[in-house]
KOLKOLMI-70056 format. One record per atom (N, C-alpha, C): residue in one letter; residue number from 1; x, z, y. Coordinates in Angstrom, 1 decimal. Layout:
N
A|NUM|X|Z|Y
...
END
This chain:
73
M|1|34.7|-21.1|22.1
M|1|34.8|-21.2|23.5
M|1|34.1|-22.6|23.9
F|2|34.9|-23.5|24.3
F|2|34.3|-24.8|24.7
F|2|35.4|-25.9|24.5
N|3|35.0|-27.1|24.5
N|3|35.9|-28.2|24.3
N|3|36.7|-28.5|25.6
I|4|38.0|-28.4|25.5
I|4|38.8|-28.6|26.6
I|4|39.5|-30.0|26.5
E|5|39.2|-30.9|27.5
E|5|39.8|-32.2|27.5
E|5|41.2|-32.2|28.0
N|6|41.4|-31.4|29.1
N|6|42.7|-31.2|29.7
N|6|43.3|-29.9|29.2
H|7|44.4|-30.0|28.4
H|7|45.0|-28.8|27.8
H|7|46.0|-28.1|28.7
N|8|45.9|-28.3|30.0
N|8|46.9|-27.7|30.9
N|8|46.5|-26.2|31.2
W|9|45.4|-25.8|30.8
W|9|44.9|-24.4|31.1
W|9|44.0|-24.0|29.9
S|10|43.8|-22.7|30.0
S|10|42.9|-22.1|29.0
S|10|42.2|-20.8|29.6
E|11|41.1|-20.5|29.2
E|11|40.4|-19.3|29.8
E|11|39.8|-18.5|28.7
T|12|40.0|-17.2|28.8
T|12|39.5|-16.2|27.8
T|12|38.8|-15.1|28.6
R|13|37.6|-14.8|28.3
R|13|36.9|-13.7|29.0
R|13|36.8|-12.5|28.1
L|14|37.0|-11.3|28.7
L|14|36.9|-10.1|28.0
L|14|36.1|-9.1|28.8
R|15|35.3|-8.3|28.2
R|15|34.6|-7.2|28.9
R|15|35.4|-5.9|28.8
V|16|35.7|-5.3|29.9
V|16|36.4|-4.0|29.9
V|16|35.4|-3.0|29.4
R|17|35.8|-2.3|28.3
R|17|35.0|-1.2|27.7
R|17|35.2|0.1|28.4
Y|18|34.3|1.0|28.4
Y|18|34.4|2.3|29.0
Y|18|35.6|3.1|28.4
A|19|35.8|3.0|27.2
A|19|36.9|3.7|26.6
A|19|38.3|3.2|27.0
E|20|38.4|2.1|27.7
E|20|39.6|1.5|28.2
E|20|39.9|1.9|29.6
T|21|39.1|2.8|30.2
T|21|39.2|3.2|31.6
T|21|39.3|4.8|31.6
D|22|39.8|5.2|32.8
D|22|39.7|6.7|33.0
D|22|38.4|7.0|33.7
Q|23|38.2|8.2|34.1
Q|23|36.9|8.6|34.6
Q|23|36.6|8.0|36.0
A|24|37.6|7.5|36.6
A|24|37.4|6.8|37.9
A|24|37.1|5.3|37.7
G|25|37.1|4.8|36.4
G|25|36.8|3.4|36.1
G|25|38.0|2.5|36.2
V|26|39.2|3.1|36.3
V|26|40.5|2.3|36.4
V|26|41.0|2.1|34.9
V|27|41.3|0.9|34.7
V|27|41.8|0.5|33.3
V|27|43.2|1.1|33.1
Y|28|43.4|1.7|32.0
Y|28|44.7|2.3|31.6
Y|28|45.6|1.1|31.3
H|29|46.8|1.2|31.9
H|29|47.8|0.1|32.0
H|29|48.1|-0.5|30.6
S|30|48.2|0.3|29.6
S|30|48.6|-0.3|28.3
S|30|47.6|-1.3|27.7
N|31|46.4|-1.2|28.2
N|31|45.4|-2.1|27.7
N|31|45.7|-3.6|28.1
Y|32|46.4|-3.8|29.2
Y|32|46.7|-5.1|29.6
Y|32|47.6|-5.8|28.5
L|33|48.4|-5.1|27.9
L|33|49.3|-5.7|26.9
L|33|48.4|-6.2|25.7
I|34|47.4|-5.5|25.3
I|34|46.5|-5.9|24.3
I|34|45.8|-7.2|24.7
W|35|45.3|-7.2|26.0
W|35|44.6|-8.4|26.5
W|35|45.6|-9.6|26.6
F|36|46.8|-9.3|26.9
F|36|47.8|-10.5|26.9
F|36|47.8|-11.1|25.5
E|37|47.8|-10.2|24.5
E|37|47.9|-10.8|23.1
E|37|46.6|-11.6|22.8
V|38|45.4|-11.1|23.2
V|38|44.2|-11.8|23.0
V|38|44.3|-13.2|23.7
G|39|44.8|-13.2|24.9
G|39|45.0|-14.5|25.7
G|39|45.9|-15.4|25.0
R|40|47.0|-14.9|24.5
R|40|48.0|-15.7|23.8
R|40|47.4|-16.4|22.5
V|41|46.7|-15.6|21.7
V|41|46.1|-16.1|20.5
V|41|45.0|-17.2|20.9
E|42|44.2|-16.9|21.9
E|42|43.2|-17.9|22.3
E|42|43.8|-19.2|22.9
L|43|44.9|-19.0|23.6
L|43|45.7|-20.2|24.1
L|43|46.1|-21.1|23.0
C|44|46.7|-20.4|22.0
C|44|47.2|-21.2|20.8
C|44|46.0|-21.9|20.1
R|45|44.9|-21.2|20.0
R|45|43.7|-21.9|19.4
R|45|43.2|-23.0|20.2
D|46|43.2|-22.9|21.5
D|46|42.8|-24.0|22.4
D|46|43.7|-25.2|22.3
H|47|44.9|-25.0|21.9
H|47|45.9|-26.1|21.8
H|47|46.0|-26.5|20.4
G|48|45.2|-26.0|19.5
G|48|45.1|-26.5|18.1
G|48|46.1|-26.0|17.1
F|49|46.7|-24.8|17.4
F|49|47.6|-24.3|16.4
F|49|47.4|-22.8|16.2
N|50|47.8|-22.2|15.1
N|50|47.7|-20.9|14.8
N|50|49.0|-20.1|15.1
Y|51|48.9|-19.1|15.8
Y|51|50.2|-18.3|16.2
Y|51|50.9|-17.8|15.0
R|52|50.2|-17.3|14.0
R|52|50.9|-16.7|12.8
R|52|51.6|-17.8|12.1
E|53|51.0|-19.0|12.0
E|53|51.6|-20.1|11.3
E|53|52.9|-20.6|12.1
M|54|52.8|-20.6|13.4
M|54|53.9|-21.0|14.2
M|54|55.1|-20.1|14.0
E|55|54.8|-18.8|13.9
E|55|55.9|-17.8|13.6
E|55|56.6|-18.1|12.3
A|56|55.8|-18.4|11.3
A|56|56.3|-18.6|9.9
A|56|57.0|-19.9|9.8
E|57|56.4|-21.0|10.3
E|57|56.9|-22.3|10.0
E|57|58.0|-22.7|11.0
A|58|57.9|-22.3|12.2
A|58|58.9|-22.7|13.2
A|58|59.8|-21.6|13.6
D|59|59.6|-20.4|13.0
D|59|60.4|-19.3|13.3
D|59|60.5|-19.1|14.8
A|60|59.3|-19.3|15.5
A|60|59.2|-19.1|16.9
A|60|58.4|-17.9|17.3
R|61|58.7|-17.3|18.4
R|61|58.0|-16.2|18.9
R|61|57.7|-16.4|20.4
L|62|56.6|-15.7|20.8
L|62|56.2|-15.7|22.3
L|62|56.1|-14.3|22.7
P|63|57.2|-13.6|22.9
P|63|57.1|-12.2|23.2
P|63|56.7|-11.9|24.7
V|64|56.0|-10.8|24.9
V|64|55.8|-10.3|26.2
V|64|57.0|-9.6|26.6
T|65|57.8|-10.0|27.6
T|65|59.1|-9.4|27.9
T|65|59.0|-8.5|29.1
S|66|57.9|-8.7|29.9
S|66|57.8|-7.8|31.1
S|66|56.3|-7.7|31.4
Q|67|56.0|-6.5|31.8
Q|67|54.6|-6.2|32.2
Q|67|54.4|-6.4|33.7
G|68|55.4|-6.2|34.4
G|68|55.4|-6.3|35.9
G|68|54.4|-5.3|36.5
D|69|54.0|-5.6|37.7
D|69|53.0|-4.7|38.4
D|69|51.6|-5.3|38.2
L|70|50.8|-4.6|37.4
L|70|49.5|-5.0|37.1
L|70|48.4|-4.2|37.9
S|71|48.8|-3.5|38.9
S|71|47.9|-2.6|39.6
S|71|47.0|-3.5|40.5
H|72|45.7|-3.2|40.5
H|72|44.7|-3.9|41.3
H|72|44.1|-2.9|42.2
Q|73|43.8|-3.3|43.4
Q|73|43.1|-2.4|44.4
Q|73|41.6|-2.7|44.4
END
C-alpha cells in the first residue's frame, strides 16, 4: 500500500467482481463479511503486526459480531 505516518486510519481498496453480484449488479450481502476480513488483515499489517501471530501469542481475537444494515441505494 503506502507509508502511513499517522496510524489512526487505514485504507484498503477492493474491486467488486462480477461473480460477487447478482444480474442487477447488486453485491450479494455475504461478500461484505469477506471484505471485512480483508480490511482487518490490512489494518493489522498497516499497524505492523500479523493477525495470525496476534491470535497465537496474545490469545486475542477480533470477531465480526454484527453485520448490521449494509444495504446501499
